[in-house]
N, C-alpha and C positions, 0 to 999 in steps of 0.2 A: 759605629759610635761617635758620637757629637758633643764638643763643648758648647753648653748653652746658658744664657744670662738672662734673668726675665727679673724687671725691677721698675721702680719707680724713684725718681728724684725730684729737686727742687723746681726743676725746669719743666716736668711733665705732670706733677700733681699739685692739686690745691693743698695748701698746709694740713686743713682738716682731715684729707686721705691720709698724709705721709704721719701724723698721730696715731690713726689707727694702724698702720704699718710698722710703727715702731717696735723694736725688740728689747725688752731686758735682757742683760747678759744673763742672767740664772735660766732663763725659757730657752737660751739657744741649745743645749745640750738634747732636750724633748724634741724640738722642731727639728735638728739634724736627723734624729732617728725616724722621725715621722716622714721625710723628705726621702730617706734611704730605703725606707722599707718600701716605697712604691716599686711596682711592676717595672716600669723603663727608666728609673735612676738609679745609678750605683753608687754615684760619689757627690756628695752637696758642701757648698761653702756658704753661709750667711752673711752677708757684710751688712751691717745695718749701724748708721751714722745719723747725726741731726738731719742730714740733707738728703738721705737716701736709704733704702732698703732693697737688696739686690739678693738673689739668689744663683749663683754660679753651681753647674752639675754636668756632671758627665752621662749622657743619655742613649740608653739603647735605642729607644725611638724618639724622634723630634717631636712628633704631635702629642704622643701617647706622654712623655715627660712634661710638655707643657701643660697638658691638662692637670697633672699632679701638682705643679707648681701654682696654677691657678686656683685649685682647691686649697691648697696651702694658706693663699692669701685671703682666701674667702673666710676659713676657719680664723686667721689671724685679726680679721677687720669686722668679722660678723656681718659681712656686707654680701650679697649675692654677686658673683661676677661682671654681670653687667653695669653695676655701680662703678667698677674700676678698672674695667678693662681697658678704657682708651687713655688712661694714665699709665698702661703700661709699656716699657718699651721690651722687645725682644732680639736679643742676636745671637747667632750661632756659629760656631768654627772659625775663621778668620776674623770675623766681626765682634765675636765675642772677645776673642784676644786682644784685639784693637781697644775695643773698650776698656778691659780690665788693665792694660798698659796706660790709658790715659787717664783713667783714675787713679792710679798708683802715681802717675808724673803730675798728678794734680791739674791737669787741663781740664776736668770736669767737675771741680770745686765750686762752690758759692765764692771762693776767695781763690782766684788764681794761684796755683804754685805751693798752697797752705801745706806744712810739713804735718798737720795732724793726721791726716789721711793715709800717710805711710804707714803710723803705727796702727791704726784701724785696719788697715788691710793685714797687717801681720798677725794682729791679734785674731780676726774672723778665720784666718788659717791656723793658728794654732789652735783655738778651740776645736775646729773640724778635727785636725789632726788625734788631737787628747780623746775624739769621741770616734774615732775610727771611721769618721765621713768621709774623710778626704783620701785618696789612695794615689796610685801613680800618675792618673791623668793630671788631678787638680793638683797635686804636689809640684809636678813639674811645672806648671801654669804660675803656680802663685810664689812659687821661689823665683821666676824669671819675670814677673811682675815686679817685683822688690827691686831687682837689679834695675830694671828701668827706671822705678822711682829715684833711685841713689843715683843714676846715669843723670837724668833731667834735672836734678837740684846741682850736681857738683859740675857739671859741663856748661851750664847755661844760667841765667838770672832770673829763672822764673820764679825761684824760692825767696827773692831778696824782699825788701819792703814789708808789705803786709804779709804775713805767713800764717796766721791761723785765724779762725773765728773770733777769739777772745781778742787778737791784736786788734781786727777790724773793728770791733765793738767798742774799744776804748778810742779808737781813733775816731767813730762816728760820735760817740759821747764828748769829745775834746772840741768837735766841730760845732756842735750844737751849741755847747756852753761856752764857748769863747774860750777854751783851755780848760785843764784841770787844775790848774796850781792855788792851793788854797780852799778847794772845793771839798764838800763832804760827800762820800760813797757809801753805799752799801752793797755788800754781794753777798746773793744769797747761796749756800751750797760751797763746800769746801772740797769737792772732787778735784779730778783734772783739770778742768775749765776754770772752776772757781779760783784753785790755786794761781793757774796762770794768769788769770783776772788780776788777783791780788798783786803779784808780782810787776804786771804792767802798770798800775794804778800807782805802785809806790814808786816806780821808775820815773812816771810822770809827775811826780811831786803833789801828789793827792793832799790835801790838808787834812782830813779825817777818814778813816777807812773802820767801817764796821761789817763784821762778818758774822753771818746767821747760818746756824749748821745745826743738824740733829745731833750730833755728839760735840761736847766741848774740848774733848781731847785731840778729835780732829782739827777744830779751828785753831787750837794752841799748836799744831806741828805746822801749819800753814803760816802761822804768824811769825815761828821760828825761823820758816824757810825764807821768808821774804825780809828778814831781817829788820822787822818796823814794828812800831806799837800799833797792835791792832784790837780792836774791841770786840769780843765775841759777845753774841747774845743768842738765846735757843730761837730756833726755827719760827717758833709760835710767836715771837717777837718781833717778828720782821715788820710785819705791818704797823706796828706803832713805832718802830725807827723810821717810817717814811715821812714822817712829821718835821722831820729835822734835817734830810738829806738831801742833796740837787741831784743824784743819778743813782739809780739801782740797776744792778747786772744780776739777773737770776740765773742759774745754771745748775739746776740739781737733777737727779736722774729717779725723781718720784714718779709715778704712774698716775698722779693727781695734781691738781693746782694748789700752790702754797699760799699763793697770794689771792685771799677772798675779798670779792668788790666790796661788801659792808663793812668787812672789817679795815680795810683801805679807806674807804669814803669816811668813817668814822674818825682816822688818825688822821686826815686831810682838813677837817673841820677846822677853820680859823687860820689855816696856813696861807701867808702870804707868799706870792710867785710860783712859779710851775715846778714841776719833778719830770725828769727823763727816766724812763723805765725801758730796759731792755730785755726781753725775754729770749734766750739764747738756749732753752731747753727743748726736747722732743721726746714726750708730748710736753706742752706748753705749761710751765710754772705758774703762769700771769692770768686769773680769768679775763678773757678778752673786753667784758663789760667795763674793764677797770679805765680801759682807753677811753671810754665816753665823760669820764669826771673832767672837770673844767680845767683843774690843775694838773692833769696827766697827760704826757706824750708818751705813747705805748708803741714800741718797734719790737715786732717779732722777727723769727728768722727769715721770713718772707722780706722783710724790709731790709736786714743786713744783708742779703743775698742782691737784693736790688741795687744797694747802694755801692757794693763793693764788683758787681759785673761789669763795669767799665774798666777795670783794674786788666782785664785781657787786652782790651782795643789798646791800652796804652803799652803793653808788651807784645806786641807783634812779632817783634824778632825772637822775642824767646820763645814765644809759644810756635813759632815756626821751625826754629830750632828745635825745640821738644818734640815736634809733630816728626821730625827728620830722625830723630833717634827712636821714636815709638814705631815708625814704618820699618827701620832698619832691623829693631830687636822683633818685632813681628816675622820679618824674612827668616830672622835666625832661629826663632822659637820653631818656626813652621819646618825647618830643617833637622832641628834636634830632636823633635816631635814623632817627625816621620820616620828618622832612623831608628829612634826607640820602639816605635810601630812594628817595622820590620825585624828588629835585632831578636824577638824570640821565634820568630818564624825561620832565620837563617840558622840560628841556633839549634832547632829542631830538624832542618835538614841535614846539618852536619851530625847531629846524632845519629840520626836515622842511617845515615851513610856508614859513620864508625861501627854501629853495630853489624850492619852487613857484612863490613871488611871482617871485622873480629868474627862472625859466625863462618864466614868462608874460611877463615884460618883456621879455627877449630875443626872444621869439616875435612880438613887435609893436614891435622896434626899427626896422622900416623907417619904420612910421607914427609913432613917437614923434621919429625923429630931424627931422623938421619942426616940431617945438614947440620954441618960445624957452626958454632956459634956466630962467627961472622956472616956465614951464609944465610943464618934465620935474620940477624940484622939487616942484612941486604933485602931479604924478601918483605921484613916491616917496613923498610923505607921505600921501596917499591911501591907496595899497596897503598902506603900514604899518601905518596907523591901521586899516585894515578887519581886517587879521590880527590885530593886538594886541587888538581888541574880541573878536573871534572865539573867541580864546584864554583871555582873562581870566577868565571866570566857569569852565568846565571847570579852568584851572589854581589857581583860589581854593578850588574844591571838593574838587580830589584834595590839595591843601595840608592843609585843613582836617578831611579824613577819615583822614589818612594814619596808621597803624599799626591801624586798625579793620577789621572783615570788609569794612565798605562801602567803604575806601578800596582794600583789597587789589581786590575786584570792579571799582572803578574804572581801577584802574591795568591790571590783566589788560584789560580792555575799551578803554582807550586805546591800550594797547601793540599790541592786535590792528589796530584800527581804522586806525592810523598805521604798521601794519607794522613795527614798532621790534622 
């Protein structure tokens, strides 16, 4: 049985493929059941963010499970496997554990050290648990990964400065526009990222903030949360608002574009000056053709990732410290996982020995009935002591060698000898 991860992220796959691999939250339960219904997969967690889609699973047979995940991605993207195979990475056992711990620690993010990924890892695990897709193996792994993520941020400086995609996007806009004070901004979408964008913009003294959202109630909630005057408009009015703003941030969870080329082109007729548009959604909110308009500078998630990629190089000390934490926690996890792996076997051996001891005492019950209570207690203690001493050394050796090839041989032999 192995821990396996198969996935693609902003470093391995083009944006167009990541769009097709994106997973809406309401589709996750069905996908998890699909994965766990495979012949070779017993547990599964799907981690889907704007920069990655990864499937973590417990596999009975590696190659069989990989084939099931490959078919899963084919169904998700409506593409034959050879169209995306080169963009997938595959890790198993210690490499899979290391990868997840690096993801949780923020080392594998477009914005190194960003905080959002830790919540996304937790949410992916929570959904899998609620759907009974995560069991003993992945529960241990993901619980440990969250601990690693917290250690990385509390014991190093990896999470300081730019801490999220929304934070990075606002910083990029400020650099492009020479500051945001007095500028006019449009935020499309009032979900988690939209709310963070609004808060960041207000903190940076944006001059006017317009929020376009599907429901006015949610827009009002965000406005109240940032404690500022925010003008809200229907989602369909977003293109028209572009005639008078300096920067647009789009971050909805729609499965289609919300800014159409023709509508934006019409809105920009007669406009003087350029407009910066940052598309932070996955799949994309903004029709890529909008970037061809003379007044528009369009940046998508690939551009945001490229702009912030250098942050890791500037924080080598923190990155090295985080990798040290990851390495130590991978080793600790291996010990915990190995001990849990042999625990049922050890318990089974002890239960089998106890049944044999009780059966032998029952066989001599007639003879033992003649003993005084103190003598019966002595016989009970004597037999228990003999069993404990006989099993002590095998148990210790099995625990000490757990996770090694020798440990596997010992476990197999013990299971066969005791018919477990």
